[in-house]
C-alpha positions in Angstrom: -24.5 23.9 334.8 -24.0 27.7 334.8 -22.1 29.4 332.1 -19.7 32.1 333.1 -18.9 34.7 330.5 -16.2 37.5 330.6 -16.8 40.5 328.3 -13.5 42.0 327.3 -11.6 43.7 324.5 -8.1 43.4 323.3 -5.8 45.4 325.5 -4.0 47.7 323.0 -2.5 51.1 323.9 -4.9 53.9 323.2 -7.9 51.5 323.0 -8.4 50.5 326.7 -8.3 52.3 330.0 -7.7 55.7 328.3 -8.9 57.4 331.5 -5.7 56.2 333.2 -3.7 58.4 330.9 -2.3 60.5 332.5 -0.7 59.6 334.8 0.0 56.3 333.1 1.3 56.2 329.5 -1.0 54.5 327.0 1.2 51.3 327.0 1.1 51.2 330.8 -2.7 51.6 330.9 -3.0 48.8 328.3 -0.7 46.6 330.4 -2.8 47.3 333.5 -5.9 46.4 331.6 -4.3 43.1 330.4 -3.3 42.3 334.0 -6.8 42.9 335.2 -8.2 40.7 332.4 -5.8 37.9 333.2 -6.7 38.1 336.9 -10.4 37.8 336.0 -9.8 34.9 333.6 -7.8 33.0 336.2 -10.7 33.3 338.7 -13.3 32.2 336.2 -11.1 29.3 335.0 -11.2 28.0 338.6 -14.9 28.2 339.1 -16.9 24.9 339.2 -19.0 25.6 336.1 -19.8 23.7 333.0 -18.7 26.3 330.4 -16.5 29.4 330.3 -16.9 32.0 327.6 -14.7 34.9 326.6 -17.0 37.4 324.8 -14.2 39.2 323.0 -13.6 42.2 320.8 -10.2 41.8 319.2 -7.8 39.4 317.5 -5.1 38.5 320.1 -6.9 36.2 322.6 -5.1 36.2 326.0 -3.3 33.0 326.9 -5.2 33.0 330.2 -8.4 32.2 328.2 -7.1 28.7 327.4 -10.1 26.4 327.7 -12.7 29.2 327.2 -15.1 29.3 324.3 -14.3 32.5 322.5 -17.3 34.4 321.0 -16.8 37.5 319.0 -18.7 40.5 320.3 -21.5 41.7 318.1 -21.6 45.2 316.7 -23.5 48.0 318.4 -23.6 49.9 321.7 -22.8 48.1 324.9 -26.4 47.3 325.8 -26.9 45.7 322.3 -23.7 43.6 322.7 -24.7 42.4 326.2 -28.2 41.6 325.0 -26.8 39.6 322.0 -24.7 37.5 324.4 -27.7 36.8 326.7 -29.8 35.9 323.7 -27.1 33.5 322.3 -26.8 31.5 325.5 -29.5 29.1 326.6 -28.0 27.9 329.9 -28.1 29.9 333.2 -25.5 32.6 332.7 -23.3 34.8 334.8 -21.5 37.7 333.1 -18.6 39.6 334.6 -16.4 42.4 333.2 -12.7 42.8 332.9 -12.4 45.8 335.2 -12.6 44.1 338.6 -9.3 42.2 339.1 -10.2 42.0 342.8 -12.8 39.3 341.8 -12.8 36.2 343.9 -14.8 32.9 343.7 -16.5 33.9 347.0 -17.8 37.1 345.5 -19.7 35.2 342.8 -20.6 32.1 344.7 -24.2 33.1 345.3 -24.7 34.0 341.6 -23.4 30.6 340.5 -26.5 29.1 342.2 -28.8 30.9 339.7 -29.2 27.7 337.7 -30.6 25.6 340.5 -31.8 28.0 343.3 -35.4 29.0 342.6 -35.3 31.8 345.2 -33.7 34.2 342.7 -34.1 34.6 338.9 -31.2 37.0 338.6 -28.2 38.5 340.4 -26.7 41.9 339.9 -23.4 43.1 341.1 -23.5 46.9 341.6 -20.4 49.0 340.9 -19.3 51.9 343.0 -19.6 54.3 340.0 -23.3 53.5 339.5 -22.9 50.8 336.9 -22.7 47.0 337.4 -19.8 44.5 337.3 -21.8 41.3 337.2 -25.2 40.1 335.9 -26.6 36.6 336.1 -29.9 35.2 334.8 -31.4 31.7 335.2 -33.1 32.1 331.8 -30.9 34.5 329.7 -33.0 37.2 328.0 -31.3 40.0 326.1 -34.6 41.8 326.1 -34.1 42.9 329.7 -30.8 44.6 328.8 -31.4 46.0 325.4 -32.2 49.8 325.7 -30.7 50.2 329.2 -28.4 53.3 329.0 -24.8 52.2 329.8 -21.8 53.9 331.3 -23.8 56.3 333.4 -24.0 56.8 337.2 -27.6 55.3 337.1 -26.9 52.3 334.9 -27.0 49.8 337.7 -30.3 51.2 339.1 -31.9 51.3 335.7 -30.8 47.7 335.0 -32.2 46.5 338.3 -35.5 48.3 337.6 -35.7 46.6 334.1 -35.1 43.2 335.6 -37.7 43.7 338.3 -40.2 45.1 335.8 -39.9 41.9 333.8 -41.1 40.1 336.9 -37.7 38.6 338.0 -36.7 38.2 341.6 -33.3 39.8 341.8 -30.6 39.5 344.4 -27.6 41.8 344.8 -23.9 40.8 345.0 -21.4 42.9 346.9 -20.5 46.3 345.4 -17.1 46.5 343.7 -15.0 49.3 342.3 -14.2 49.2 338.6 -10.8 50.2 337.5 -11.5 53.3 335.4 -9.4 56.2 336.8 -6.0 56.5 338.5 -7.7 56.8 341.8 -9.9 53.7 341.4 -6.8 51.8 340.1 -4.9 52.6 343.3 -7.9 51.6 345.5 -8.3 48.3 343.7 -4.6 47.5 343.9 -4.6 48.1 347.7 -7.7 45.9 348.1 -6.2 43.0 346.2 -2.5 43.2 346.7 -1.7 39.7 345.5 -3.2 40.1 342.0 -1.2 40.6 338.8 -2.9 44.0 338.5 -1.7 45.1 341.9 1.9 43.9 341.4 2.1 45.7 338.1 0.5 48.8 339.6 3.1 48.9 342.3 6.0 48.6 339.8 4.6 51.4 337.6 3.9 53.8 340.5 7.1 53.1 342.5 8.9 56.3 343.0 6.2 58.5 341.5 4.9 61.4 343.5 
């Protein structure tokens, strides 16, 4: 069965979603991040998979991660941390981030087949900012991630090229918008109005101009 892992860090003010400040205060930005993470964990908890992992940087594990195996993130830059996770897991693995509270089971359904569908070796979910929000591999290999420059507007393209250069057949998931700025937060809240993230966003922005 496929493993689904969520990479996340503890949602403390001043440590997460700093690009939301302003207009949001640091504690509001942290609360939005926590809501996005809980939305993501809820979706993953409902997926028909054999194992769920929270790849976590922090001490206070969210209550929504009940039933998840919690693995501490390794040191290093993001590419090293992602590579470490994919080296540590032997089963077909789908990784998602904590910045897409609009995630639904339908959006990752194709990638969940990576363990038994031999028409694709990997799936990549491109993000609107040029990164990626999901990565799945039938045979996890950190070597195809390590060294890819992260947090750039060409990260997704470079990751796709690295996967294909390794001889993998790669399919693409739908493009999603990460919550990084006030503008993207508003866009995601509108796209997924029933999420915790959207409800909190509406409360925080009500009456603001």
